[in-house]
C-alpha positions as CSV (number, residue, x, y, z in Angstrom):
1,M,38.0,31.9,-30.9
2,R,34.6,30.7,-32.1
3,E,35.9,27.6,-33.7
4,K,37.9,26.7,-30.6
5,K,34.7,27.0,-28.5
6,K,32.8,24.9,-30.9
7,G,35.5,22.2,-30.7
8,V,35.2,22.2,-26.9
9,V,31.5,21.8,-27.0
10,W,31.7,18.8,-29.6
11,L,34.4,17.2,-27.4
12,C,32.1,17.4,-24.3
13,L,29.3,15.9,-26.2
14,L,31.5,13.1,-27.5
15,L,32.7,12.3,-24.0
16,V,29.2,12.2,-22.7
17,L,28.0,9.7,-25.5
18,I,31.1,7.5,-24.8
19,F,31.1,7.3,-21.0
20,G,27.4,8.0,-20.4
21,G,25.9,6.1,-23.1
22,C,22.3,6.8,-23.9
23,G,21.2,6.8,-20.2
24,G,18.4,4.4,-20.8
25,V,17.3,1.3,-18.9
26,E,16.3,-1.8,-20.7
27,P,12.6,-2.7,-20.4
28,E,13.3,-6.0,-18.7
29,K,15.2,-4.1,-16.0
30,K,12.2,-2.1,-15.0
31,A,9.3,-2.7,-12.7
32,Y,5.9,-1.6,-14.0
33,P,3.1,-1.0,-11.5
34,L,-0.4,-0.8,-12.8
35,A,-1.7,0.3,-9.5
36,V,-0.1,2.2,-6.6
37,S,-1.7,2.8,-3.2
38,F,-0.9,5.5,-0.6
39,D,-1.9,5.6,3.1
40,F,-0.8,7.4,6.2
41,R,-0.9,5.6,9.5
42,E,0.9,6.1,12.9
43,G,3.0,9.0,11.5
44,M,4.3,7.0,8.5
45,Y,3.6,7.0,4.9
46,E,2.6,3.6,3.4
47,V,3.1,3.0,-0.3
48,I,2.5,-0.3,-2.1
49,Y,3.1,-0.9,-5.9
50,G,0.9,-3.5,-7.6
51,M,3.3,-4.7,-10.3
52,A,2.4,-5.8,-13.7
53,D,3.3,-9.2,-15.1
54,L,6.1,-8.0,-17.4
55,P,5.7,-10.8,-20.1
56,V,2.0,-10.3,-20.3
57,L,2.3,-6.5,-20.4
58,T,4.9,-6.7,-23.2
59,G,2.8,-9.3,-25.1
60,Q,5.4,-12.0,-24.7
61,G,3.1,-14.6,-23.2
62,K,2.5,-15.9,-19.7
63,S,4.9,-15.2,-16.8
64,G,7.8,-17.2,-16.8
65,E,6.8,-19.0,-20.0
66,G,9.7,-20.4,-21.7
67,T,12.3,-18.8,-19.4
68,G,12.6,-21.5,-16.7
69,E,12.2,-18.9,-14.0
70,E,9.7,-16.9,-12.2
71,E,9.1,-13.3,-13.3
72,S,10.0,-11.3,-10.3
73,S,8.6,-7.9,-11.4
74,G,5.0,-9.2,-10.9
75,G,3.0,-10.0,-7.7
76,E,1.4,-8.1,-5.0
77,G,4.4,-6.0,-4.0
78,T,5.9,-4.8,-0.8
79,C,4.5,-2.2,1.6
80,F,7.1,0.5,1.9
81,R,6.7,2.5,5.2
82,A,8.7,5.7,6.0
83,E,8.3,9.1,7.4
84,S,8.6,10.8,4.0
85,L,8.0,9.8,0.4
86,E,11.7,10.6,-0.3
87,K,12.7,8.0,2.1
88,I,10.2,5.4,0.6
89,G,12.0,6.0,-2.7
90,E,15.3,5.3,-1.3
91,L,14.0,2.1,0.5
92,Y,12.6,0.9,-2.9
93,D,16.0,1.5,-4.6
94,L,17.9,-0.2,-2.0
95,S,15.7,-3.4,-1.7
96,Q,14.4,-3.9,-5.3
97,E,16.2,-5.3,-8.2
98,Y,14.2,-3.3,-10.9
99,Q,14.0,0.4,-11.6
100,L,10.6,1.7,-10.9
101,D,8.6,3.0,-13.9
102,L,5.2,4.6,-13.3
103,G,4.4,5.2,-16.9
104,H,1.8,2.3,-17.0
105,V,-0.2,3.1,-13.8
106,Q,-3.9,2.7,-14.4
107,A,-5.2,3.1,-10.8
108,V,-4.0,5.3,-7.8
109,I,-5.7,4.3,-4.6
110,F,-5.8,6.4,-1.5
111,G,-6.3,5.1,2.0
112,E,-9.1,6.4,4.1
113,Q,-6.6,7.6,6.9
114,L,-4.5,9.5,4.4
115,L,-7.6,11.5,3.2
116,L,-8.0,12.6,6.7
117,E,-4.5,14.3,6.7
118,Q,-4.6,17.3,4.6
119,N,-0.7,18.0,4.9
120,Q,0.2,14.5,4.1
121,M,-2.4,14.2,1.2
122,E,-0.8,17.4,-0.3
123,E,2.7,15.8,-0.1
124,V,1.4,12.8,-1.9
125,L,-0.2,14.9,-4.7
126,K,3.0,16.9,-5.2
127,Y,4.9,13.6,-5.5
128,L,2.5,12.3,-8.1
129,E,2.4,15.5,-10.0
130,Q,6.2,15.9,-10.2
131,N,6.6,12.3,-11.6
132,R,7.1,12.7,-15.4
133,D,6.3,9.2,-16.2
134,L,2.8,9.2,-14.5
135,G,0.1,10.8,-16.7
136,G,-3.0,12.5,-15.6
137,Q,-5.4,9.9,-17.0
138,A,-4.9,7.3,-14.4
139,L,-8.2,6.6,-12.4
140,V,-8.4,7.5,-8.7
141,F,-10.1,5.4,-6.0
142,M,-10.3,5.2,-2.1
143,T,-10.5,2.4,0.2
144,G,-10.5,1.7,3.9
145,D,-7.3,-0.2,4.0
146,P,-5.1,-0.4,0.8
147,K,-3.2,-3.4,2.1
148,K,-6.3,-5.7,1.9
149,L,-6.8,-4.5,-1.7
150,M,-3.1,-4.6,-2.8
151,V,-2.5,-8.1,-1.5
152,L,-4.8,-9.3,-4.2
153,N,-2.7,-7.9,-7.0
154,G,-1.8,-10.7,-9.4
155,S,-4.0,-13.2,-7.5
156,G,-6.3,-13.6,-10.5
157,E,-5.8,-12.9,-14.2
158,D,-5.6,-9.2,-13.9
159,S,-3.6,-6.9,-11.8
160,V,-5.5,-4.6,-9.3
161,G,-4.8,-1.7,-11.7
162,K,-6.5,-3.3,-14.7
163,Y,-9.2,-5.0,-12.7
164,L,-10.4,-1.6,-11.1
165,N,-10.5,0.0,-14.6
166,G,-12.5,-2.8,-16.0
167,L,-14.8,-3.0,-13.0
168,Y,-15.7,0.7,-13.2
169,E,-16.2,0.5,-17.0
170,N,-18.5,-2.6,-16.8
171,R,-20.6,-1.3,-14.0
172,E,-24.4,-1.9,-14.7
173,T,-25.2,1.6,-13.1
174,K,-23.0,4.4,-14.3
175,E,-24.6,7.2,-12.4
176,R,-21.0,8.4,-11.3
177,E,-18.3,9.4,-13.8
178,P,-14.7,8.1,-13.1
179,V,-12.3,10.5,-11.4
180,T,-8.7,10.9,-13.0
181,L,-5.6,12.3,-11.4
182,A,-6.1,15.4,-13.7
183,D,-9.5,15.8,-12.2
184,L,-8.0,15.5,-8.7
185,Y,-5.3,18.0,-9.3
186,Y,-7.7,20.5,-10.9
187,E,-10.1,20.5,-7.8
188,W,-7.4,20.4,-5.2
189,Y,-5.3,23.3,-6.6
190,N,-8.3,25.5,-7.4
191,Y,-10.7,24.8,-4.6
192,G,-8.6,23.1,-1.9
193,T,-11.0,20.1,-1.9
194,L,-11.1,16.5,-3.3
195,P,-13.8,15.3,-5.6
196,G,-15.9,12.4,-4.6
197,L,-13.7,9.3,-5.2
198,P,-15.1,6.0,-6.0
199,E,-14.8,3.7,-2.9
200,V,-13.4,0.2,-3.4
201,I,-14.6,-2.5,-1.0
202,V,-12.8,-5.8,-0.5
203,W,-14.9,-8.8,0.5
204,G,-12.5,-11.7,1.0
205,E,-10.9,-11.9,-2.5
206,Q,-13.8,-10.0,-4.1
207,I,-13.1,-6.4,-5.2
208,R,-16.3,-4.2,-5.6
209,L,-17.1,-0.5,-6.0
210,A,-19.5,0.9,-3.4
211,Q,-22.9,2.0,-4.8
Protein backbone atom coordinates (compact mmCIF):
# COMPACT_ATOMS: atom_id res chain seq x y z
CA MET A 1 0.00 0.00 0.00
CA ARG A 2 2.82 2.39 0.88
CA GLU A 3 4.60 1.66 -2.40
CA LYS A 4 1.38 2.37 -4.28
CA LYS A 5 0.96 5.76 -2.53
CA LYS A 6 4.56 6.66 -3.33
CA GLY A 7 3.94 5.80 -6.96
CA VAL A 8 0.90 8.10 -7.07
CA VAL A 9 2.88 10.96 -5.52
CA TRP A 10 5.73 10.60 -8.02
CA LEU A 11 3.27 10.42 -10.90
CA CYS A 12 1.63 13.67 -9.75
CA LEU A 13 5.01 15.39 -9.50
CA LEU A 14 5.95 14.19 -12.96
CA LEU A 15 2.72 15.53 -14.44
CA VAL A 16 3.28 18.90 -12.79
CA LEU A 17 6.77 19.12 -14.27
CA ILE A 18 5.59 18.09 -17.73
CA PHE A 19 2.51 20.27 -18.03
CA GLY A 20 3.37 23.10 -15.66
CA GLY A 21 7.02 23.58 -16.45
CA CYS A 22 9.10 25.46 -13.90
CA GLY A 23 6.44 28.18 -13.65
CA GLY A 24 9.02 30.92 -14.10
CA VAL A 25 8.84 33.95 -16.36
CA GLU A 26 11.78 34.97 -18.49
CA PRO A 27 13.43 38.26 -17.36
CA GLU A 28 12.74 39.95 -20.70
CA LYS A 29 9.04 39.28 -20.17
CA LYS A 30 8.94 41.24 -16.93
CA ALA A 31 8.61 44.94 -16.09
CA TYR A 32 10.87 46.21 -13.32
CA PRO A 33 9.78 49.42 -11.58
CA LEU A 34 12.53 51.18 -9.65
CA ALA A 35 9.94 53.54 -8.17
CA VAL A 36 6.24 53.21 -7.44
CA SER A 37 3.88 55.94 -6.25
CA PHE A 38 0.55 55.74 -4.47
CA ASP A 39 -2.12 58.39 -4.02
CA PHE A 40 -5.84 58.59 -3.25
CA ARG A 41 -7.98 61.21 -4.95
CA GLU A 42 -11.71 61.55 -5.49
CA GLY A 43 -12.38 58.13 -3.99
CA MET A 44 -9.88 56.37 -6.25
CA TYR A 45 -6.44 54.90 -5.69
CA GLU A 46 -3.81 56.11 -8.13
CA VAL A 47 -0.74 53.96 -8.69
CA ILE A 48 2.15 54.77 -11.05
CA TYR A 49 5.07 52.47 -11.79
CA GLY A 50 8.35 54.15 -12.73
CA MET A 51 9.80 51.45 -14.92
CA ALA A 52 13.48 50.67 -15.28
CA ASP A 53 15.23 50.60 -18.63
CA LEU A 54 15.61 46.82 -18.87
CA PRO A 55 18.85 46.69 -20.98
CA VAL A 56 20.53 49.14 -18.60
CA LEU A 57 19.23 47.29 -15.54
CA THR A 58 20.61 43.98 -16.81
CA GLY A 59 23.90 45.51 -17.97
CA GLN A 60 23.21 44.88 -21.64
CA GLY A 61 23.80 48.45 -22.78
CA LYS A 62 21.54 51.33 -23.70
CA SER A 63 17.83 50.97 -24.33
CA GLY A 64 17.13 49.43 -27.72
CA GLU A 65 20.84 49.23 -28.58
CA GLY A 66 21.40 46.63 -31.25
CA THR A 67 17.78 45.46 -31.18
CA GLY A 68 16.25 47.76 -33.78
CA GLU A 69 13.30 48.46 -31.51
CA GLU A 70 12.36 50.60 -28.55
CA GLU A 71 12.49 49.03 -25.12
CA SER A 72 8.85 49.16 -24.03
CA SER A 73 9.39 48.28 -20.37
CA GLY A 74 11.00 51.63 -19.59
CA GLY A 75 9.53 55.11 -19.42
CA GLU A 76 7.32 57.12 -17.15
CA GLY A 77 4.56 54.53 -16.88
CA THR A 78 0.79 54.76 -16.79
CA CYS A 79 -1.34 56.04 -13.94
CA PHE A 80 -3.72 53.26 -12.94
CA ARG A 81 -6.89 54.45 -11.16
CA ALA A 82 -9.43 52.24 -9.42
CA GLU A 83 -11.51 51.92 -6.26
CA SER A 84 -9.27 49.14 -4.93
CA LEU A 85 -5.68 48.00 -5.25
CA GLU A 86 -6.88 44.58 -6.40
CA LYS A 87 -8.67 46.23 -9.31
CA ILE A 88 -5.54 48.18 -10.18
CA GLY A 89 -3.66 44.88 -10.39
CA GLU A 90 -6.30 43.58 -12.79
CA LEU A 91 -6.09 46.73 -14.92
CA TYR A 92 -2.34 46.38 -15.13
CA ASP A 93 -2.52 42.74 -16.23
CA LEU A 94 -5.15 43.53 -18.86
CA SER A 95 -3.31 46.48 -20.40
CA GLN A 96 0.39 45.69 -20.08
CA GLU A 97 2.50 43.20 -22.00
CA TYR A 98 5.06 42.57 -19.26
CA GLN A 99 4.55 40.86 -15.91
CA LEU A 100 5.11 43.22 -12.99
CA ASP A 101 8.10 42.48 -10.74
CA LEU A 102 8.61 44.74 -7.71
CA GLY A 103 11.84 43.09 -6.66
CA HIS A 104 14.00 46.03 -7.78
CA VAL A 105 11.97 48.93 -6.32
CA GLN A 106 14.30 51.51 -4.77
CA ALA A 107 11.77 54.21 -3.85
CA VAL A 108 8.14 54.21 -2.73
CA ILE A 109 6.40 57.59 -2.95
CA PHE A 110 3.17 58.49 -1.16
CA GLY A 111 0.97 61.35 -2.26
CA GLU A 112 -0.06 64.00 0.24
CA GLN A 113 -3.75 63.20 -0.20
CA LEU A 114 -3.22 59.52 0.57
CA LEU A 115 -1.37 60.32 3.79
CA LEU A 116 -4.50 62.12 5.03
CA GLU A 117 -6.64 58.98 4.59
CA GLN A 118 -5.84 56.51 7.36
CA ASN A 119 -7.94 53.59 6.07
CA GLN A 120 -6.63 53.86 2.53
CA MET A 121 -3.06 54.27 3.75
CA GLU A 122 -3.43 51.09 5.79
CA GLU A 123 -4.65 49.23 2.70
CA VAL A 124 -1.61 50.40 0.73
CA LEU A 125 0.76 49.26 3.49
CA LYS A 126 -0.91 45.84 3.58
CA TYR A 127 -0.55 45.56 -0.18
CA LEU A 128 3.15 46.42 0.00
CA GLU A 129 3.88 44.14 2.92
CA GLN A 130 2.17 41.17 1.28
CA ASN A 131 4.18 41.52 -1.92
CA ARG A 132 6.92 38.93 -1.59
CA ASP A 133 9.16 40.54 -4.20
CA LEU A 134 9.32 43.91 -2.45
CA GLY A 135 11.91 44.12 0.30
CA GLY A 136 11.85 46.37 3.34
CA GLN A 137 14.94 48.38 2.35
CA ALA A 138 13.28 50.53 -0.32
CA LEU A 139 13.38 54.21 0.69
CA VAL A 140 10.11 56.00 1.34
CA PHE A 141 9.21 59.56 0.33
CA MET A 142 6.18 61.84 0.15
CA THR A 143 5.20 64.48 -2.37
CA GLY A 144 2.26 66.77 -3.09
CA ASP A 145 1.34 65.28 -6.47
CA PRO A 146 3.08 62.03 -7.48
CA LYS A 147 2.09 62.52 -11.13
CA LYS A 148 4.37 65.55 -11.45
CA LEU A 149 7.24 63.47 -10.13
CA MET A 150 6.63 60.21 -11.94
CA VAL A 151 6.23 61.86 -15.34
CA LEU A 152 9.96 62.61 -15.09
CA ASN A 153 10.86 58.92 -14.87
CA GLY A 154 13.33 58.10 -17.59
CA SER A 155 13.54 61.71 -18.81
CA GLY A 156 17.17 61.89 -17.66
CA GLU A 157 19.86 59.28 -17.34
CA ASP A 158 18.37 57.82 -14.18
CA SER A 159 14.97 56.53 -13.21
CA VAL A 160 13.11 58.36 -10.44
CA GLY A 161 13.90 55.54 -8.01
CA LYS A 162 17.63 55.61 -8.63
CA TYR A 163 17.72 59.41 -8.73
CA LEU A 164 15.92 59.79 -5.38
CA ASN A 165 18.30 57.39 -3.70
CA GLY A 166 21.31 59.21 -5.11
CA LEU A 167 19.84 62.59 -4.25
CA TYR A 168 19.38 61.60 -0.64
CA GLU A 169 22.81 60.01 -0.35
CA ASN A 170 24.58 63.04 -1.86
CA ARG A 171 22.91 65.73 0.24
CA GLU A 172 25.35 68.21 1.71
CA THR A 173 23.26 68.38 4.88
CA LYS A 174 22.45 64.96 6.29
CA GLU A 175 20.59 65.90 9.42
CA ARG A 176 17.79 63.46 8.59
CA GLU A 177 18.21 59.73 8.22
CA PRO A 178 16.48 57.99 5.31
CA VAL A 179 13.22 56.17 6.01
CA THR A 180 12.80 52.63 4.72
CA LEU A 181 9.68 50.54 4.30
CA ALA A 182 10.81 48.46 7.27
CA ASP A 183 10.90 51.65 9.39
CA LEU A 184 7.43 52.54 8.16
CA TYR A 185 5.94 49.14 8.99
CA TYR A 186 7.47 49.18 12.45
CA GLU A 187 6.09 52.57 13.48
CA TRP A 188 2.70 52.04 11.85
CA TYR A 189 1.96 48.65 13.41
CA ASN A 190 3.48 49.42 16.80
CA TYR A 191 2.34 53.01 17.33
CA GLY A 192 -0.29 53.68 14.66
CA THR A 193 1.70 56.61 13.32
CA LEU A 194 3.99 57.36 10.40
CA PRO A 195 7.60 58.51 10.69
CA GLY A 196 8.50 61.86 9.20
CA LEU A 197 8.96 61.17 5.51
CA PRO A 198 11.44 63.08 3.33
CA GLU A 199 9.43 65.39 1.06
CA VAL A 200 10.16 65.48 -2.65
CA ILE A 201 9.64 68.83 -4.40
CA VAL A 202 9.38 69.09 -8.18
CA TRP A 203 10.45 72.37 -9.83
CA GLY A 204 9.80 72.02 -13.53
CA GLU A 205 12.04 69.10 -14.40
CA GLN A 206 14.17 69.40 -11.27
CA ILE A 207 13.71 67.05 -8.33
CA ARG A 208 14.75 68.19 -4.85
CA LEU A 209 14.32 67.19 -1.25
CA ALA A 210 12.79 69.71 1.11
CA GLN A 211 15.15 70.89 3.82
